[in-house]
N, C-alpha and C positions, 0 to 999 in steps of 0.2 A: 504494500500500500504506500502510495506516494504522499507528498506534502501538499496540502491545499495552500494556495497563495491568495491572500486577500489583496486586491489591487484597487487602490484609491487613485483614480485619474479621470480627468474630464477630456483627455485627449484620445481620440479614436486611434491615432497612430501608435501611441504608447500601448494601448490595450491590444492591438493587433500584434505588435512586436513581442509582448509578453506571452500571448497565446501561441505564437510561432515557436518561441523558445520552449515553452511547456510541452508542445507536441514533439519537439525534437528529443527531449529528455523525459519521455512519457513514463518511464519506470520510476523517476524521481518525483515528478509532479503529478498529483492525482487530478487536480482541477484548478482553474483560475476563476475566482469569484470577483467580478467587477463591482465596485461600490462608487457612489456619487459624491459623498461628503464625509466629513469626520464624524458627524453624528451617526451615520449609518455604520461606519467602521467601528465606533465605540459600541453600539448596540450589538453588532455581530460578534465582537470579541467578548463581550459580557455573556452572551448567550452560548457561544461555542468557541472557546479559545483555539487559536492555531499558532503554529510556530513561526510563520512568516507573513509579514505584511509589507507590500511595496506601496510607497506613497510618492506620487508625482506632485511636487510643490508648485508646478505651473510657472507662470511668467514672473512672479514676484516671490521667489523662495525665501528671501530674508524676512519678509513680512509673515509668511506662513509658518516658518520653522518654530518660532516661540509658541504658537498654538498647539504644536504637535508634542512638545516636551512633556506636558502633564500626561498625555496618552501613553507615551513611551514609559514613563515612570510607573503608571498604573498597571500596565500589562508587561511586566518585566520578563515574563516567559515567552514573549513574542519578539522575534528579531525583526526590526524595522529597517527596510532598505529604502533609502531616500533618493529620488531622482530629481536632480536640480536643474537639468537643462543647461542654462548658462547663467553665470553670475558675473556681473561687471567686475573687472579686476580691482577697481578702486574700493569695492565693498568686501574684499576678502582680506582678512588680517591673519 
């Protein structure tokens, strides 16, 4: 039995890419469950914890990241993989 990936992304391209990778490693990934927002992700993790959540922070990752920190602390048994896209170099310290 593989790992379920919870995918929080509003980008269809990201969802397609994750699905393609999941199909390639089918013995490792049992399914990808797309989610629309952090409330849905929270509810899903409370109902049925999983070991892997992928989060696409969209076009303004530095604004979205602080809102994700409490979720990461609350669900310490879940590994969160963060997709940043691009961050302007003047905002990376």
